[in-house]
Backbone as a chain_set.jsonl record, in Angstrom:
{"seq": "MVSALFTEKAAAVNALTTRPSDDQLLALYGLYKQATVGDNETAKPGMFDLKGKYKWESWNKLKGTSQEDAEKQYIALVDELLA", "coords": {"N": [[-26.053, 45.575, 13.334], [-26.369, 46.427, 16.477], [-24.881, 47.775, 19.336], [-24.955, 46.97, 22.892], [-24.374, 49.156, 24.485], [-25.03, 51.271, 22.806], [-27.818, 50.913, 22.63], [-28.474, 51.369, 25.281], [-27.733, 54.081, 25.531], [-29.515, 55.226, 23.736], [-31.897, 54.835, 25.08], [-31.372, 56.447, 27.271], [-31.518, 58.992, 26.183], [-34.247, 59.48, 25.993], [-34.798, 59.908, 28.623], [-33.694, 62.296, 29.338], [-33.418, 65.257, 31.288], [-33.448, 67.895, 30.469], [-34.491, 69.416, 27.445], [-32.852, 68.721, 24.439], [-31.286, 70.991, 22.042], [-32.773, 71.991, 18.88], [-30.95, 71.506, 16.795], [-29.269, 69.634, 18.011], [-31.099, 67.575, 18.423], [-31.697, 66.909, 15.769], [-29.181, 66.007, 14.955], [-28.923, 63.779, 16.638], [-31.046, 62.248, 15.644], [-30.26, 61.787, 12.938], [-27.819, 60.394, 13.291], [-28.742, 58.181, 14.734], [-30.473, 56.933, 12.887], [-28.622, 56.384, 10.835], [-26.937, 54.61, 12.161], [-28.658, 52.493, 12.756], [-30.111, 51.851, 10.423], [-28.564, 52.475, 8.169], [-27.302, 53.908, 5.11], [-29.292, 56.62, 3.86], [-31.881, 55.901, 1.829], [-34.312, 56.792, 1.117], [-36.977, 58.72, -0.416], [-36.768, 62.269, -0.765], [-38.635, 64.33, 1.426], [-41.565, 66.338, 0.638], [-41.722, 69.922, -0.113], [-43.396, 71.161, 1.722], [-43.351, 69.706, 3.99], [-41.683, 70.441, 6.402], [-40.48, 69.574, 8.84], [-40.031, 66.855, 8.291], [-38.306, 67.165, 6.122], [-36.029, 68.388, 7.252], [-35.225, 66.368, 9.018], [-34.705, 64.324, 7.172], [-32.593, 65.48, 5.725], [-30.67, 65.687, 7.75], [-30.098, 63.019, 8.245], [-29.336, 62.191, 5.672], [-26.957, 63.583, 5.137], [-25.073, 62.074, 6.355], [-24.489, 60.014, 4.748], [-22.565, 57.307, 3.626], [-21.124, 57.109, 5.923], [-19.994, 54.679, 8.15], [-22.037, 52.221, 9.843], [-21.07, 51.531, 12.305], [-19.34, 53.686, 12.932], [-21.23, 55.751, 13.033], [-22.682, 54.903, 15.214], [-20.762, 55.175, 17.257], [-20.396, 57.972, 17.203], [-22.948, 58.796, 17.92], [-23.155, 57.782, 20.548], [-21.14, 59.319, 21.755], [-22.231, 61.9, 21.471], [-24.558, 61.67, 23.028], [-23.39, 61.215, 25.535], [-22.223, 63.703, 25.887], [-24.52, 65.296, 26.089], [-25.587, 64.297, 28.417], [-23.752, 65.082, 30.286]], "CA": [[-25.613, 45.082, 14.624], [-26.342, 47.54, 17.411], [-24.291, 47.36, 20.607], [-25.745, 47.176, 24.105], [-24.117, 50.527, 24.928], [-25.834, 52.134, 21.931], [-29.213, 50.755, 23.057], [-28.548, 52.028, 26.589], [-27.677, 55.532, 25.313], [-30.766, 55.609, 23.072], [-32.895, 54.908, 26.152], [-31.012, 57.589, 28.12], [-31.975, 60.218, 25.508], [-35.652, 59.67, 26.356], [-34.866, 60.258, 30.041], [-33.008, 63.571, 29.583], [-34.251, 66.19, 32.039], [-33.589, 69.107, 29.657], [-34.668, 69.106, 26.032], [-31.733, 69.163, 23.584], [-31.641, 71.981, 21.014], [-33.246, 71.395, 17.632], [-29.783, 71.0, 16.06], [-28.835, 68.41, 18.685], [-32.104, 66.545, 18.138], [-31.5, 66.481, 14.378], [-27.942, 65.219, 14.93], [-29.252, 62.487, 17.255], [-31.893, 61.511, 14.706], [-29.461, 61.343, 11.795], [-26.864, 59.367, 13.731], [-29.501, 56.983, 15.112], [-30.926, 56.283, 11.647], [-27.448, 55.865, 10.129], [-26.431, 53.474, 12.932], [-29.607, 51.372, 12.773], [-30.612, 51.525, 9.078], [-27.532, 52.644, 7.152], [-27.495, 55.075, 4.241], [-30.653, 57.057, 3.556], [-32.283, 55.591, 0.451], [-35.701, 57.211, 0.977], [-37.206, 59.926, -1.217], [-36.792, 63.506, 0.029], [-40.007, 64.808, 1.648], [-41.986, 67.519, -0.107], [-41.31, 71.215, 0.432], [-44.286, 71.6, 2.792], [-43.059, 68.875, 5.162], [-40.414, 70.998, 6.868], [-39.886, 68.701, 9.851], [-39.541, 65.674, 7.581], [-37.182, 67.564, 5.278], [-34.844, 68.59, 8.104], [-34.804, 65.053, 9.504], [-34.151, 63.621, 6.011], [-31.285, 66.083, 5.422], [-29.766, 65.335, 8.835], [-29.695, 61.631, 8.012], [-28.713, 62.055, 4.355], [-25.587, 64.114, 5.122], [-24.203, 61.046, 6.927], [-24.338, 58.948, 3.745], [-21.191, 56.852, 3.49], [-20.597, 56.859, 7.27], [-20.305, 53.295, 8.535], [-22.984, 52.131, 10.938], [-20.264, 51.495, 13.526], [-18.905, 55.061, 13.209], [-22.42, 56.518, 13.425], [-22.996, 54.462, 16.57], [-19.776, 55.803, 18.152], [-20.693, 59.405, 17.256], [-24.204, 58.917, 18.668], [-22.821, 57.558, 21.957], [-20.371, 60.492, 22.201], [-23.152, 63.025, 21.574], [-25.423, 61.435, 24.195], [-22.549, 61.445, 26.718], [-22.074, 65.151, 25.979], [-25.808, 65.824, 26.546], [-25.797, 63.846, 29.795], [-22.756, 65.711, 31.171]], "C": [[-25.433, 46.274, 15.576], [-25.828, 47.039, 18.765], [-25.219, 47.646, 21.779], [-25.578, 48.611, 24.608], [-24.947, 51.516, 24.113], [-27.296, 52.102, 22.373], [-29.449, 51.48, 24.383], [-28.584, 53.555, 26.421], [-28.958, 56.034, 24.641], [-31.883, 55.738, 24.109], [-32.64, 56.122, 27.043], [-31.489, 58.91, 27.513], [-33.422, 60.516, 25.906], [-35.822, 60.106, 27.809], [-34.16, 61.579, 30.362], [-33.951, 64.538, 30.305], [-34.436, 67.515, 31.292], [-33.647, 68.715, 28.188], [-33.456, 69.606, 25.248], [-32.216, 70.21, 22.574], [-32.116, 71.258, 19.76], [-32.093, 70.799, 16.829], [-29.279, 69.697, 16.672], [-29.803, 67.263, 18.41], [-31.954, 66.009, 16.714], [-30.24, 65.625, 14.254], [-28.195, 63.833, 15.517], [-30.058, 61.627, 16.29], [-31.074, 60.934, 13.554], [-28.5, 60.225, 12.17], [-27.58, 58.068, 14.096], [-29.927, 56.217, 13.86], [-29.748, 55.664, 10.899], [-26.927, 54.611, 10.833], [-27.353, 52.259, 12.834], [-30.043, 50.921, 11.386], [-29.503, 51.528, 8.03], [-27.849, 53.86, 6.315], [-28.968, 55.332, 3.95], [-30.942, 56.789, 2.078], [-33.725, 56.019, 0.19], [-35.799, 58.473, 0.127], [-37.27, 61.138, -0.294], [-38.245, 63.954, 0.189], [-40.295, 66.08, 0.852], [-41.655, 68.821, 0.614], [-42.195, 71.702, 1.574], [-44.108, 70.779, 4.068], [-41.694, 69.301, 5.706], [-39.727, 70.091, 7.879], [-39.276, 67.461, 9.19], [-38.31, 65.985, 6.74], [-35.907, 67.734, 6.105], [-34.31, 67.256, 8.629], [-34.133, 64.27, 8.381], [-32.75, 64.14, 5.708], [-30.244, 65.717, 6.482], [-29.229, 63.918, 8.658], [-28.885, 61.51, 6.727], [-27.275, 62.555, 4.325], [-24.585, 63.128, 5.727], [-23.957, 59.888, 5.962], [-22.862, 58.596, 3.584], [-20.521, 56.599, 4.837], [-20.966, 55.424, 7.644], [-21.261, 53.307, 9.715], [-22.242, 52.133, 12.28], [-19.801, 52.904, 13.917], [-20.075, 55.919, 13.673], [-22.805, 56.175, 14.863], [-22.055, 55.137, 17.58], [-20.059, 57.299, 18.306], [-21.957, 59.67, 18.072], [-23.932, 58.8, 20.164], [-22.078, 58.773, 22.517], [-21.291, 61.706, 22.398], [-24.065, 62.865, 22.787], [-24.634, 61.675, 25.479], [-22.387, 62.943, 26.96], [-23.361, 65.779, 26.545], [-26.071, 65.449, 28.006], [-24.86, 64.548, 30.78], [-23.267, 67.002, 31.788]], "O": [[-24.461, 47.023, 15.478], [-26.282, 46.013, 19.273], [-26.144, 48.452, 21.678], [-26.532, 49.211, 25.102], [-25.496, 52.475, 24.655], [-27.937, 53.148, 22.477], [-30.483, 52.118, 24.582], [-29.366, 54.238, 27.082], [-29.432, 57.131, 24.937], [-32.715, 56.641, 24.025], [-33.584, 56.754, 27.517], [-31.826, 59.842, 28.244], [-33.779, 61.672, 26.131], [-36.877, 60.617, 28.183], [-34.04, 61.944, 31.532], [-35.134, 64.627, 29.974], [-35.457, 68.183, 31.457], [-32.948, 67.804, 27.743], [-33.07, 70.769, 25.371], [-33.41, 70.301, 22.288], [-31.889, 70.059, 19.601], [-32.229, 69.721, 16.249], [-28.907, 68.768, 15.955], [-29.387, 66.125, 18.191], [-32.069, 64.806, 16.481], [-30.234, 64.63, 13.529], [-27.741, 62.83, 14.967], [-29.795, 60.434, 16.134], [-31.178, 59.75, 13.234], [-28.381, 59.231, 11.454], [-27.084, 56.98, 13.802], [-29.761, 54.999, 13.783], [-29.854, 54.55, 10.385], [-26.521, 53.654, 10.173], [-26.882, 51.122, 12.83], [-30.317, 49.738, 11.181], [-29.494, 50.7, 7.119], [-28.581, 54.748, 6.753], [-29.771, 54.41, 3.813], [-30.321, 57.38, 1.195], [-34.303, 55.658, -0.835], [-34.822, 59.205, -0.029], [-37.768, 61.044, 0.828], [-39.004, 63.963, -0.781], [-39.38, 66.798, 0.45], [-41.346, 68.82, 1.806], [-41.78, 72.581, 2.33], [-44.658, 71.128, 5.112], [-40.688, 68.622, 5.503], [-38.521, 69.862, 7.786], [-38.149, 67.073, 9.495], [-37.387, 65.176, 6.652], [-34.835, 67.279, 5.704], [-33.1, 67.038, 8.68], [-33.109, 63.623, 8.602], [-31.829, 63.36, 5.466], [-29.083, 65.468, 6.16], [-28.049, 63.657, 8.894], [-27.87, 60.815, 6.689], [-26.453, 62.024, 3.579], [-23.376, 63.332, 5.62], [-23.302, 58.906, 6.31], [-22.017, 59.476, 3.426], [-19.475, 55.953, 4.899], [-22.112, 55.006, 7.476], [-21.302, 54.263, 10.489], [-22.736, 52.675, 13.268], [-19.862, 53.276, 15.089], [-19.934, 56.721, 14.596], [-23.204, 57.049, 15.633], [-22.496, 55.61, 18.627], [-19.972, 57.836, 19.411], [-22.03, 60.644, 18.821], [-24.413, 59.611, 20.955], [-22.358, 59.208, 23.634], [-21.149, 62.447, 23.37], [-24.316, 63.837, 23.499], [-25.155, 62.278, 26.417], [-22.411, 63.398, 28.104], [-23.299, 66.683, 27.378], [-26.708, 66.205, 28.739], [-25.145, 64.6, 31.976], [-22.55, 67.647, 32.552]]}, "num_chains": 1, "name": "protein.A"}
């Protein structure tokens, strides 16, 4: 169950005028996946898929975080990036 505010903030990320740092992008990715899918149950990407591995780790470290909490953290991070 994704809130309207969450959907609005997800759209706002695509309209950012400055590109967030790689760490911020990974945080956004992990929080978005946790909020929309839940815990990461996928297999870890291979050692040669560095981008996939970092994204997987960013999502996986949020394991156990409720989807509602991940949504709130995502919204807070987007607000910070928009400020």
